[in-house]
Backbone as CSV, one residue per row, in Angstrom:
resi,resn,N_x,N_y,N_z,CA_x,CA_y,CA_z,C_x,C_y,C_z
1,GLU,25.821,8.603,-26.127,24.886,9.365,-25.315,25.346,9.328,-23.858
2,SER,25.049,10.373,-23.148,25.434,10.403,-21.732,24.176,10.334,-20.878
3,TRP,23.969,9.189,-20.290,22.801,8.967,-19.450,23.267,8.924,-18.012
4,ARG,23.041,10.007,-17.287,23.499,10.100,-15.904,22.363,9.974,-14.895
5,SER,21.137,10.102,-15.345,20.000,10.060,-14.431,19.890,8.680,-13.779
6,PRO,19.632,8.629,-12.467,19.487,7.341,-11.783,18.352,6.485,-12.342
7,ILE,17.408,7.090,-13.052,16.267,6.334,-13.577,16.721,5.248,-14.550
8,TYR,17.839,5.477,-15.244,18.351,4.476,-16.179,18.805,3.210,-15.460
9,GLY,19.077,3.288,-14.178,19.496,2.126,-13.406,18.414,1.070,-13.281
10,PHE,17.159,1.453,-13.503,16.045,0.517,-13.412,15.779,-0.188,-14.740
11,PHE,16.656,0.062,-15.717,16.546,-0.548,-17.042,17.905,-1.116,-17.433
12,GLU,17.904,-2.066,-18.369,19.166,-2.657,-18.811,20.070,-1.571,-19.391
13,ALA,21.375,-1.774,-19.250,22.357,-0.746,-19.611,22.367,-0.424,-21.106
14,GLU,22.152,-1.410,-21.942,22.210,-1.199,-23.392,20.818,-1.333,-24.004
15,PRO,20.175,-0.209,-24.345,18.862,-0.315,-24.993,19.014,-0.769,-26.445
16,GLU,17.964,-1.377,-26.968,17.953,-1.764,-28.379,17.530,-0.553,-29.204
17,VAL,17.966,-0.508,-30.440,17.520,0.532,-31.370,16.439,-0.089,-32.238
18,GLU,15.318,0.604,-32.354,14.218,0.083,-33.156,13.688,1.193,-34.059
19,TRP,13.471,0.844,-35.311,12.901,1.794,-36.268,11.410,1.516,-36.366
20,ARG,10.610,2.587,-36.264,9.156,2.440,-36.329,8.599,3.431,-37.348
21,THR,7.533,3.028,-37.978,6.853,3.919,-38.914,5.765,4.651,-38.142
22,VAL,5.875,5.979,-38.117,4.926,6.798,-37.356,4.451,7.962,-38.216
23,GLN,3.352,8.548,-37.787,2.851,9.745,-38.448,3.094,10.918,-37.503
24,PRO,4.084,11.772,-37.808,4.376,12.907,-36.931,3.174,13.840,-36.819
25,ARG,3.071,14.518,-35.687,1.959,15.449,-35.464,1.955,16.544,-36.523
26,GLY,0.785,16.804,-37.045,0.633,17.887,-38.010,1.110,17.560,-39.414
27,LYS,1.566,16.343,-39.634,2.030,15.953,-40.969,1.216,14.753,-41.429
28,GLY,0.871,14.734,-42.693,0.032,13.660,-43.209,0.799,12.442,-43.680
29,THR,2.115,12.527,-43.781,2.885,11.413,-44.327,3.498,10.568,-43.216
30,MET,3.605,9.303,-43.503,4.233,8.381,-42.555,5.754,8.488,-42.709
31,GLN,6.457,8.394,-41.587,7.915,8.477,-41.615,8.504,7.391,-40.730
32,ARG,9.704,6.935,-41.122,10.415,5.967,-40.269,11.241,6.757,-39.275
33,ARG,11.060,6.434,-37.997,11.772,7.146,-36.931,12.499,6.145,-36.042
34,ARG,13.597,6.610,-35.489,14.428,5.765,-34.622,13.996,5.943,-33.165
35,TYR,13.840,4.817,-32.461,13.484,4.812,-31.043,14.475,3.941,-30.279
36,LEU,14.671,4.258,-29.018,15.450,3.400,-28.128,14.464,2.568,-27.328
37,LYS,14.741,1.287,-27.227,13.854,0.344,-26.548,14.547,-0.106,-25.264
38,PHE,14.082,0.407,-24.116,14.667,0.089,-22.816,13.915,-1.082,-22.194
39,ARG,14.660,-2.047,-21.676,14.058,-3.225,-21.032,14.124,-3.062,-19.520
40,CYS,12.989,-3.196,-18.853,12.891,-3.083,-17.396,13.628,-4.252,-16.741
41,VAL,14.399,-3.969,-15.676,15.157,-5.028,-15.007,14.378,-5.689,-13.875
42,ALA,13.195,-5.190,-13.569,12.413,-5.764,-12.470,11.952,-7.168,-12.839
43,GLY,12.230,-8.121,-11.969,11.750,-9.478,-12.182,10.238,-9.539,-12.041
44,HIS,9.693,-8.546,-11.379,8.257,-8.474,-11.116,7.624,-7.341,-11.912
45,CYS,8.104,-7.091,-13.122,7.662,-5.948,-13.935,6.138,-5.892,-13.990
46,LYS,5.600,-4.727,-13.654,4.149,-4.555,-13.595,3.618,-3.700,-14.735
47,GLY,4.489,-3.296,-15.663,4.070,-2.478,-16.794,3.267,-3.302,-17.784
48,GLN,2.631,-2.612,-18.744,1.884,-3.333,-19.772,2.818,-4.245,-20.557
49,THR,4.016,-3.755,-20.819,5.066,-4.587,-21.407,6.342,-4.322,-20.622
50,ARG,7.337,-5.128,-20.826,8.608,-4.983,-20.130,9.467,-3.891,-20.771
51,PHE,9.017,-3.367,-21.912,9.816,-2.408,-22.674,9.218,-1.005,-22.634
52,VAL,10.112,-0.013,-22.662,9.719,1.393,-22.734,10.464,1.997,-23.915
53,TYR,9.731,2.683,-24.770,10.326,3.291,-25.958,10.565,4.779,-25.723
54,ARG,11.705,5.251,-26.228,12.007,6.675,-26.135,12.486,7.167,-27.490
55,ALA,11.890,8.261,-27.947,12.244,8.823,-29.246,13.653,9.397,-29.208
56,THR,14.330,9.341,-30.345,15.673,9.925,-30.447,15.637,11.204,-31.277
57,PHE,14.456,11.754,-31.464,14.280,12.961,-32.260,13.324,13.893,-31.513
58,GLY,13.294,15.129,-31.933,12.362,16.083,-31.350,12.891,16.725,-30.077
59,SER,12.097,17.635,-29.549,12.527,18.406,-28.378,12.556,17.582,-27.094
60,ASP,11.831,16.464,-27.060,11.801,15.642,-25.842,12.693,14.406,-25.947
61,ARG,13.694,14.449,-26.812,14.549,13.270,-27.022,15.365,12.889,-25.790
62,SER,15.570,13.836,-24.876,16.327,13.509,-23.662,15.417,13.362,-22.443
63,SER,14.118,13.383,-22.672,13.166,13.258,-21.566,13.166,11.838,-21.003
64,THR,13.089,11.745,-19.697,13.027,10.426,-19.047,11.662,10.190,-18.408
65,SER,10.680,11.008,-18.741,9.386,10.913,-18.059,8.705,9.561,-18.272
66,ASN,8.757,9.012,-19.495,8.106,7.719,-19.697,8.871,6.595,-18.997
67,LEU,10.199,6.725,-18.897,10.983,5.739,-18.140,10.610,5.818,-16.660
68,ARG,10.463,7.033,-16.163,10.120,7.249,-14.758,8.733,6.687,-14.437
69,VAL,7.766,6.935,-15.316,6.404,6.424,-15.094,6.429,4.897,-15.015
70,HIS,7.156,4.262,-15.928,7.235,2.795,-15.912,7.926,2.302,-14.635
71,ALA,9.045,2.929,-14.274,9.782,2.514,-13.074,8.930,2.695,-11.818
72,GLU,8.145,3.763,-11.753,7.265,3.976,-10.599,6.202,2.891,-10.523
73,THR,5.737,2.407,-11.677,4.754,1.324,-11.699,5.356,0.049,-11.108
74,CYS,6.611,-0.229,-11.458,7.256,-1.468,-11.000,7.821,-1.374,-9.588
75,TRP,8.446,-0.260,-9.247,9.207,-0.165,-8.005,8.556,0.721,-6.949
76,GLY,7.636,1.606,-7.368,6.992,2.522,-6.434,7.634,3.897,-6.467
77,LYS,6.807,4.919,-6.308,7.278,6.311,-6.392,8.329,6.618,-5.331
78,GLU,8.113,6.143,-4.107,9.065,6.438,-3.029,10.457,5.893,-3.349
79,THR,10.512,4.693,-3.906,11.797,4.081,-4.247,12.505,4.880,-5.338
80,ILE,11.769,5.305,-6.347,12.362,6.084,-7.437,12.864,7.423,-6.908
81,ASP,12.072,8.076,-6.058,12.502,9.352,-5.469,13.759,9.172,-4.623
82,ALA,13.800,8.088,-3.842,14.977,7.822,-3.002,16.203,7.529,-3.863
83,ALA,16.016,6.801,-4.956,17.138,6.482,-5.852,17.707,7.748,-6.477
84,SER,16.849,8.723,-6.725,17.335,9.960,-7.350,18.196,10.785,-6.400
85,LYS,18.144,10.495,-5.104,18.939,11.235,-4.120,20.283,10.564,-3.821
86,VAL,20.476,9.352,-4.312,21.722,8.624,-4.064,22.826,9.208,-4.932
87,GLU,23.967,9.476,-4.322,25.107,9.984,-5.093,25.671,8.858,-5.952
88,GLY,26.069,9.190,-7.142,26.636,8.182,-8.032,25.744,7.893,-9.215
89,GLY,24.540,8.453,-9.233,23.638,8.348,-10.371,23.285,6.942,-10.783
90,VAL,23.349,6.715,-12.095,22.911,5.448,-12.672,23.765,4.279,-12.183
91,THR,25.057,4.478,-12.009,25.948,3.403,-11.554,25.589,2.966,-10.144
92,ALA,25.359,3.919,-9.264,24.995,3.592,-7.884,23.655,2.872,-7.831
93,THR,22.713,3.304,-8.647,21.401,2.652,-8.684,21.543,1.206,-9.125
94,ARG,22.307,0.974,-10.187,22.494,-0.405,-10.675,23.196,-1.272,-9.631
95,ASP,24.187,-0.708,-8.949,24.909,-1.465,-7.922,23.981,-1.862,-6.782
96,LEU,23.102,-0.957,-6.368,22.177,-1.270,-5.280,21.133,-2.295,-5.703
97,LEU,20.744,-2.277,-6.963,19.743,-3.229,-7.449,20.322,-4.619,-7.677
98,LYS,21.639,-4.715,-7.894,22.275,-5.997,-8.230,22.004,-7.096,-7.216
99,GLY,22.102,-6.790,-5.940,22.004,-7.823,-4.919,20.603,-8.312,-4.630
100,TRP,19.604,-7.701,-5.232,18.226,-8.057,-4.898,17.701,-9.118,-5.839
101,ASP,16.799,-9.952,-5.332,16.260,-11.038,-6.146,15.057,-10.593,-6.968
102,ASN,14.749,-9.308,-6.962,13.636,-8.747,-7.731,12.278,-9.281,-7.299
103,LYS,12.183,-9.815,-6.096,10.898,-10.245,-5.574,10.565,-9.436,-4.333
104,LEU,11.187,-8.289,-4.204,11.017,-7.463,-3.016,9.772,-6.621,-3.095
105,ARG,9.315,-6.242,-1.931,8.253,-5.263,-1.872,8.905,-3.892,-1.877
106,ASP,8.136,-2.897,-2.234,8.646,-1.540,-2.430,9.478,-1.042,-1.264
107,GLY,8.994,-1.179,-0.041,9.664,-0.603,1.112,11.019,-1.202,1.420
108,SER,11.247,-2.460,1.078,12.529,-3.098,1.357,13.647,-2.403,0.603
109,LEU,13.448,-2.225,-0.663,14.442,-1.571,-1.494,14.532,-0.093,-1.154
110,LEU,13.401,0.495,-0.831,13.373,1.906,-0.443,14.298,2.161,0.729
111,SER,14.272,1.291,1.726,15.116,1.500,2.901,16.598,1.432,2.535
112,VAL,16.959,0.594,1.576,18.355,0.497,1.143,18.798,1.801,0.496
113,PHE,17.981,2.343,-0.399,18.329,3.603,-1.049,18.424,4.725,-0.033
114,LYS,17.508,4.772,0.904,17.523,5.857,1.887,18.736,5.748,2.797
115,GLN,19.085,4.538,3.221,20.257,4.374,4.074,21.515,4.777,3.315
116,LYS,21.583,4.435,2.047,22.755,4.751,1.238,22.866,6.257,1.021
117,SER,21.724,6.930,0.873,21.772,8.351,0.556,21.970,9.231,1.776
118,LYS,21.505,8.817,2.939,21.574,9.685,4.112,22.394,9.105,5.253
119,ASN,22.760,7.840,5.143,23.455,7.145,6.222,22.665,7.159,7.526
120,LYS,21.370,7.204,7.427,20.531,7.041,8.607,19.331,6.194,8.209
121,ILE,18.793,5.484,9.168,17.711,4.561,8.878,16.386,5.304,8.813
122,GLU,15.621,5.011,7.768,14.262,5.514,7.637,13.350,4.325,7.906
123,TYR,12.245,4.571,8.556,11.333,3.494,8.889,10.316,3.287,7.778
124,LEU,9.977,2.024,7.554,9.039,1.677,6.499,7.632,2.135,6.860
125,LEU,6.850,2.412,5.837,5.469,2.827,6.034,4.514,1.651,5.874
126,ARG,5.042,0.472,5.760,4.227,-0.731,5.615,4.749,-1.776,6.586
127,PRO,3.924,-2.745,6.930,4.404,-3.792,7.834,5.489,-4.636,7.160
128,PRO,6.503,-5.054,7.920,7.551,-5.884,7.324,7.047,-7.301,7.048
129,THR,7.686,-7.967,6.104,7.349,-9.359,5.824,7.966,-10.240,6.914
130,LYS,7.585,-11.501,6.931,8.120,-12.435,7.921,9.641,-12.578,7.763
131,VAL,10.108,-12.633,6.528,11.547,-12.748,6.262,12.279,-11.512,6.777
132,GLU,11.701,-10.333,6.551,12.319,-9.096,7.034,12.353,-9.057,8.554
133,ILE,11.296,-9.545,9.197,11.263,-9.589,10.666,12.389,-10.486,11.174
134,LYS,12.546,-11.657,10.553,13.607,-12.573,10.974,14.983,-11.936,10.784
135,ALA,15.195,-11.309,9.628,16.488,-10.670,9.348,16.763,-9.531,10.320
136,ASN,15.744,-8.739,10.620,15.916,-7.630,11.566,16.260,-8.137,12.961
137,HIS,15.658,-9.247,13.369,15.958,-9.811,14.684,17.397,-10.335,14.740
138,VAL,17.822,-11.011,13.688,19.207,-11.509,13.653,20.173,-10.335,13.745
139,LEU,19.933,-9.315,12.961,20.795,-8.133,12.963,20.831,-7.478,14.341
140,TRP,19.680,-7.307,14.943,19.585,-6.665,16.260,20.318,-7.480,17.328
141,ILE,20.068,-8.796,17.369,20.684,-9.669,18.377,22.207,-9.669,18.222
142,VAL,22.684,-9.799,16.979,24.126,-9.875,16.735,24.809,-8.534,17.000
143,GLN,24.241,-7.449,16.495,24.877,-6.137,16.660,24.886,-5.665,18.106
144,SER,23.837,-5.997,18.851,23.782,-5.531,20.241,24.330,-6.572,21.217
145,ASN,24.836,-7.697,20.674,25.449,-8.741,21.493,24.506,-9.227,22.594
146,ARG,23.290,-9.554,22.204,22.277,-10.024,23.152,21.963,-11.498,22.883
147,PRO,21.456,-12.187,23.876,21.080,-13.589,23.661,19.756,-13.673,22.889
148,PRO,19.563,-14.723,22.112,18.314,-14.882,21.358,17.068,-14.917,22.247
149,GLU,17.232,-15.253,23.532,16.089,-15.309,24.447,15.462,-13.933,24.682
150,MET,16.134,-12.870,24.227,15.597,-11.510,24.386,14.233,-11.359,23.728
151,VAL,13.970,-12.168,22.706,12.692,-12.025,22.004,11.508,-12.475,22.855
152,LYS,11.758,-13.137,23.973,10.681,-13.555,24.878,10.561,-12.634,26.089
153,ASP,11.391,-11.590,26.138,11.342,-10.643,27.245,9.984,-9.935,27.246
154,PRO,9.291,-9.906,28.414,7.962,-9.285,28.467,7.963,-7.811,28.032
155,GLY,8.976,-7.058,28.417,9.050,-5.653,28.014,9.210,-5.499,26.508
156,TYR,10.040,-6.358,25.929,10.247,-6.333,24.481,8.942,-6.679,23.754
157,LEU,8.268,-7.736,24.224,7.008,-8.144,23.595,5.955,-7.047,23.696
158,LYS,5.916,-6.353,24.850,4.951,-5.256,25.009,5.244,-4.151,23.995
159,ASN,6.514,-3.780,23.855,6.876,-2.749,22.877,6.516,-3.165,21.452
160,MET,6.738,-4.415,21.129,6.501,-4.886,19.767,5.022,-5.072,19.443
161,LYS,4.244,-5.485,20.428,2.859,-5.854,20.146,1.825,-4.801,20.541
162,ASP,2.229,-3.746,21.247,1.276,-2.682,21.585,0.714,-2.071,20.306
163,GLY,-0.593,-2.114,20.163,-1.246,-1.568,18.981,-1.201,-2.478,17.772
164,ARG,-0.411,-3.555,17.852,-0.300,-4.509,16.738,-0.186,-5.923,17.305
165,PRO,-1.213,-6.401,17.969,-1.111,-7.716,18.616,-0.891,-8.874,17.644
166,HIS,-1.161,-8.663,16.372,-1.009,-9.719,15.371,0.430,-9.867,14.873
167,VAL,1.335,-8.961,15.255,2.720,-8.997,14.760,3.394,-10.303,15.173
168,TRP,4.009,-10.956,14.200,4.706,-12.215,14.453,6.101,-11.918,14.989
169,ILE,6.453,-12.573,16.080,7.790,-12.465,16.673,8.404,-13.865,16.633
170,PRO,9.610,-14.011,16.089,10.217,-15.342,16.030,10.590,-15.848,17.422
171,SER,10.599,-17.150,17.569,10.981,-17.750,18.850,12.499,-17.658,19.012
172,PRO,13.002,-17.814,20.247,14.456,-17.810,20.448,15.160,-18.876,19.603
173,LEU,14.531,-20.043,19.463,15.121,-21.116,18.659,15.233,-20.695,17.185
174,THR,14.198,-20.050,16.666,14.226,-19.573,15.280,15.336,-18.548,15.090
175,VAL,15.457,-17.614,16.037,16.506,-16.590,15.954,17.878,-17.250,15.994
176,ARG,18.049,-18.218,16.892,19.329,-18.922,17.016,19.681,-19.630,15.698
177,CYS,18.713,-20.327,15.104,18.942,-21.019,13.825,19.263,-20.029,12.708
178,ASP,18.546,-18.903,12.685,18.798,-17.891,11.654,20.191,-17.286,11.798
179,ILE,20.638,-17.084,13.027,21.991,-16.560,13.258,23.022,-17.560,12.745
180,MET,22.808,-18.838,13.055,23.750,-19.864,12.591,23.760,-19.941,11.063
181,MET,22.589,-19.814,10.432,22.526,-19.837,8.964,23.215,-18.615,8.368
182,ALA,23.056,-17.463,9.019,23.661,-16.227,8.513,25.182,-16.298,8.531
183,PHE,25.732,-17.004,9.507,27.186,-17.065,9.636,27.758,-18.426,9.261
184,ALA,26.973,-19.264,8.599,27.423,-20.615,8.244,28.609,-20.589,7.283
185,GLY,28.648,-19.630,6.382,29.726,-19.571,5.398,30.983,-18.883,5.899
186,CYS,30.961,-18.388,7.129,32.118,-17.636,7.651,33.196,-18.557,8.170
């Protein structure tokens, strides 16, 4: 079978084959039918079960709608839509998912797919986690060649906290330690 849709990237590469006894529509007799059993790769799978079944017979045998519904439940609609725009299809989707610990929130992975597909940064529609804030600060300080003390700059704090006074900003010491941890293996 040729599965090129990026939606397959959210499931294990080799589905199991399962035979089930079903009663086809409009027929009174039970028949054994072959189904493909796809296993969700999300460590945080939110579906009723981790498996999605797809018929190998009938006019909808190549439909991915039930796979898409399950993936949207686990990863979020925006992430699935963004994955469908990435060039490289199922292989690219699997490659992007490989590095994640499967404990991410929807927007984190969404930003990766969007950056990969457009080569420009899209902003999240949800507040970042504390870990994401720390990582963003390390990236900003290192890429712009600024001292960690920049996080205490009054202008910077005003920009960051206007309208969101509860936003956590790491201390210069935290940023310095995070930078050292990020480059410890180099």
